[in-house]
C-alpha positions as semicolon CSV with decimal commas, in nm:
position;residue;x (nm);y (nm);z (nm)
1;M;-3,095;18,566;8,855
2;K;-3,107;18,245;8,646
3;E;-2,748;18,109;8,602
4;D;-2,669;18,042;8,213
5;K;-2,651;17,684;8,108
6;K;-2,304;17,604;7,999
7;T;-2,193;17,350;7,757
8;C;-1,864;17,187;7,652
9;F;-1,660;17,329;7,356
10;G;-1,375;17,084;7,372
11;N;-1,237;17,133;7,712
12;R;-1,376;17,463;7,784
13;L;-1,718;17,543;7,903
14;I;-1,931;17,796;7,770
15;P;-2,310;17,923;7,751
16;E;-2,497;17,683;7,553
17;E;-2,638;17,993;7,317
18;E;-2,233;18,039;7,237
19;K;-2,213;17,699;7,097
20;E;-2,370;17,704;6,791
21;G;-2,208;18,008;6,639
22;K;-1,856;17,864;6,751
23;V;-1,895;17,569;6,571
24;R;-2,015;17,754;6,246
25;E;-1,679;17,960;6,247
26;L;-1,462;17,679;6,318
27;F;-1,622;17,491;6,005
28;T;-1,582;17,783;5,784
29;S;-1,212;17,848;5,894
30;V;-1,129;17,497;5,766
31;A;-1,405;17,432;5,476
32;T;-1,168;17,447;5,198
33;K;-0,891;17,215;5,343
34;Y;-1,181;16,973;5,520
35;D;-1,163;16,687;5,276
36;L;-0,778;16,701;5,263
37;M;-0,763;16,686;5,627
38;N;-0,955;16,440;5,658
39;D;-0,738;16,228;5,418
40;L;-0,429;16,332;5,608
41;M;-0,523;16,249;5,962
42;S;-0,697;15,920;5,889
43;F;-0,458;15,803;5,594
44;G;-0,755;15,764;5,345
45;T;-0,980;15,484;5,566
46;H;-1,216;15,752;5,667
47;R;-1,353;15,673;5,292
48;F;-1,391;15,305;5,385
49;W;-1,557;15,386;5,690
50;K;-1,816;15,619;5,489
51;R;-1,866;15,315;5,253
52;F;-1,931;15,093;5,538
53;V;-2,186;15,347;5,668
54;A;-2,369;15,359;5,325
55;S;-2,379;14,983;5,323
56;K;-2,532;14,964;5,624
57;T;-2,827;15,197;5,556
58;E;-3,015;14,911;5,340
59;L;-3,138;15,173;5,115
60;S;-3,311;15,086;4,786
61;P;-3,374;15,303;4,429
62;G;-3,642;15,560;4,507
63;Q;-3,600;15,610;4,885
64;R;-3,522;15,927;5,070
65;V;-3,216;15,954;5,277
66;L;-3,180;16,287;5,516
67;D;-2,777;16,329;5,596
68;V;-2,759;16,581;5,900
69;A;-2,389;16,745;5,945
70;G;-2,359;16,658;5,583
71;G;-2,076;16,882;5,546
72;T;-1,884;16,815;5,215
73;A;-2,127;16,548;5,109
74;D;-1,904;16,248;5,104
75;L;-2,160;16,006;5,280
76;A;-2,446;16,163;5,095
77;I;-2,270;16,082;4,705
78;L;-2,232;15,723;4,835
79;M;-2,598;15,711;4,919
80;A;-2,741;15,902;4,631
81;A;-2,591;15,612;4,396
82;R;-2,815;15,380;4,600
83;V;-3,140;15,535;4,569
84;G;-3,097;15,670;4,223
85;P;-3,221;15,929;3,998
86;D;-3,591;15,860;4,172
87;G;-3,470;15,878;4,507
88;K;-3,385;16,195;4,701
89;V;-3,087;16,292;4,958
90;V;-3,115;16,605;5,173
91;V;-2,766;16,733;5,267
92;Y;-2,840;16,954;5,580
93;D;-2,549;17,128;5,755
94;I;-2,555;17,449;5,996
95;N;-2,244;17,552;5,782
96;R;-2,315;17,758;5,456
97;D;-1,934;17,732;5,315
98;M;-1,951;17,334;5,380
99;L;-2,281;17,331;5,208
100;E;-2,176;17,502;4,926
101;L;-1,877;17,269;4,848
102;G;-2,065;16,955;4,890
103;R;-2,276;17,093;4,650
104;D;-1,994;17,164;4,415
105;K;-1,869;16,829;4,474
106;C;-2,169;16,642;4,418
107;I;-2,246;16,824;4,051
108;D;-1,868;16,758;3,967
109;R;-1,986;16,371;4,018
110;G;-2,292;16,403;3,844
111;F;-2,548;16,375;4,117
112;V;-2,755;16,667;4,072
113;K;-3,166;16,597;4,024
114;N;-3,163;16,355;4,346
115;M;-2,992;16,581;4,568
116;G;-3,112;16,871;4,780
117;Y;-2,928;17,135;5,017
118;V;-3,097;17,294;5,359
119;Q;-2,900;17,488;5,620
120;G;-2,972;17,497;5,934
121;D;-2,918;17,322;6,305
122;A;-2,947;16,927;6,408
123;E;-3,141;17,045;6,714
124;V;-3,441;17,187;6,480
125;L;-3,467;16,976;6,139
126;P;-3,737;17,145;5,946
127;F;-3,879;16,837;5,792
128;Y;-4,211;16,683;5,825
129;D;-4,242;16,348;6,072
130;N;-4,196;16,034;5,899
131;T;-4,040;16,194;5,591
132;F;-3,716;15,979;5,540
133;H;-3,627;15,622;5,482
134;C;-3,284;15,678;5,664
135;A;-3,088;15,971;5,879
136;T;-2,751;15,936;5,891
137;I;-2,503;16,208;6,052
138;G;-2,145;16,139;5,993
139;F;-1,891;16,275;6,244
140;G;-2,126;16,564;6,344
141;L;-2,264;16,484;6,699
142;R;-2,006;16,559;6,871
143;N;-2,087;16,933;6,780
144;V;-2,416;16,975;6,874
145;T;-2,535;17,144;7,199
146;H;-2,786;16,858;7,302
147;L;-2,720;16,521;7,138
148;D;-3,028;16,402;7,288
149;T;-3,259;16,665;7,107
150;A;-3,065;16,593;6,751
151;L;-3,123;16,241;6,831
152;A;-3,487;16,260;6,858
153;E;-3,533;16,500;6,582
154;M;-3,352;16,234;6,348
155;K;-3,585;15,992;6,500
156;R;-3,910;16,204;6,434
157;V;-3,856;16,262;6,061
158;V;-3,759;15,905;5,999
159;K;-4,053;15,655;5,854
160;S;-4,158;15,332;6,066
161;G;-3,898;15,092;5,978
162;G;-3,620;15,350;5,882
163;R;-3,295;15,377;6,025
164;V;-3,107;15,618;6,228
165;M;-2,730;15,610;6,218
166;C;-2,468;15,764;6,368
167;L;-2,088;15,776;6,290
168;D;-1,856;15,928;6,500
169;F;-1,506;15,915;6,647
170;S;-1,534;15,684;6,959
171;H;-1,299;15,507;7,231
172;P;-1,060;15,218;7,133
173;T;-1,128;14,891;7,278
174;N;-0,745;14,836;7,316
175;R;-0,566;15,040;7,616
176;F;-0,225;15,048;7,435
177;F;-0,395;15,119;7,086
178;G;-0,576;15,406;7,278
179;R;-0,288;15,556;7,429
180;V;-0,099;15,564;7,091
181;Y;-0,397;15,723;6,909
182;D;-0,490;15,948;7,220
183;L;-0,109;16,098;7,167
184;Y;-0,137;16,115;6,810
185;S;-0,472;16,317;6,773
186;K;-0,346;16,542;7,051
187;N;0,019;16,609;6,962
188;V;0,007;16,533;6,574
189;I;-0,316;16,634;6,469
190;P;-0,308;16,987;6,555
191;R;0,051;17,050;6,380
192;I;-0,119;16,887;6,081
193;G;-0,416;17,134;6,109
194;A;-0,169;17,433;6,172
195;L;0,033;17,318;5,878
196;V;-0,214;17,264;5,619
197;A;-0,549;17,436;5,724
198;G;-0,384;17,720;5,863
199;N;-0,571;17,648;6,228
200;R;-0,427;17,451;6,511
201;E;-0,728;17,546;6,729
202;A;-0,979;17,390;6,553
203;Y;-0,787;17,052;6,537
204;V;-0,714;17,068;6,946
205;Y;-1,112;17,098;6,928
206;L;-1,147;16,796;6,751
207;H;-0,914;16,607;6,997
208;E;-1,067;16,763;7,288
209;S;-1,417;16,690;7,137
210;I;-1,346;16,369;7,086
211;R;-1,223;16,272;7,428
212;K;-1,573;16,434;7,578
213;F;-1,772;16,211;7,306
214;P;-1,982;15,937;7,494
215;D;-1,837;15,613;7,483
216;Q;-2,017;15,310;7,320
217;E;-2,235;15,201;7,546
218;K;-2,320;15,518;7,649
219;L;-2,405;15,645;7,298
220;K;-2,615;15,310;7,248
221;S;-2,830;15,441;7,574
222;M;-2,897;15,790;7,442
223;M;-3,026;15,647;7,109
224;E;-3,254;15,412;7,302
225;N;-3,387;15,676;7,527
226;A;-3,448;15,906;7,228
227;G;-3,709;15,616;7,133
228;L;-3,485;15,389;6,870
229;S;-3,519;15,026;6,885
230;N;-3,259;14,729;6,820
231;V;-2,960;15,007;6,862
232;R;-2,642;14,823;6,803
233;Y;-2,298;14,950;6,723
234;H;-1,989;14,861;6,515
235;N;-1,639;14,948;6,623
236;I;-1,446;15,041;6,335
237;F;-1,035;15,038;6,340
238;N;-1,058;14,892;6,705
239;G;-1,279;15,129;6,807
240;I;-1,080;15,462;6,690
241;A;-1,454;15,486;6,530
242;A;-1,782;15,379;6,551
243;L;-2,135;15,340;6,356
244;H;-2,437;15,300;6,600
245;I;-2,775;15,214;6,430
246;G;-3,137;15,266;6,572
247;E;-3,465;15,174;6,414
248;K;-3,781;15,353;6,462
249;I;-4,067;15,109;6,503
């Protein structure tokens, strides 16, 4: 009998085919409080991190960009301002509730004509090769079953000379700071999640998934293995987060 392949869901090992459904269910449960929780957990600093990402895209008016795991569209809105009304930003997410919240936010901010919304899996992007000038994924790669497949797909749909960019929680560079942050994310964030979002377990998973996520150098190597060139990263807030950038030759 063929043994089922396992993957990590936080600290748990589950069959690979179950992860997509569990991730979708988790984000459905916290969707309406997702933005508020991000502000509370990061003391609002995630907004500066996303602005930094947008500044590194080097997007120009009229260009096309794909935001994988785009969720509630914070990053997409920043990029939409860069590509302008003649450009296009496609928000792509596995969770319909998150997409709908993102769409409503874009409409409220006046971004309508240059936005698109597609639901689907990061490992199977339903776009032609060489479609976008840039592809981003912000705080979403940790939730993908096969990271290498998602990175390869993002590289595939980007044009030659385009960028693939990953913003995610990472590993602090200072040991003492890292210990303090680990205690905070393990003990405080789940309590906030229970009080605000009514779901402690979702934020226990957040902490566990951060600890399981590849460190800066490992993710850099994975992006290189996916065929990206000139891969580099910027540590943010002492390595709590990191922005990785790779180019398609």
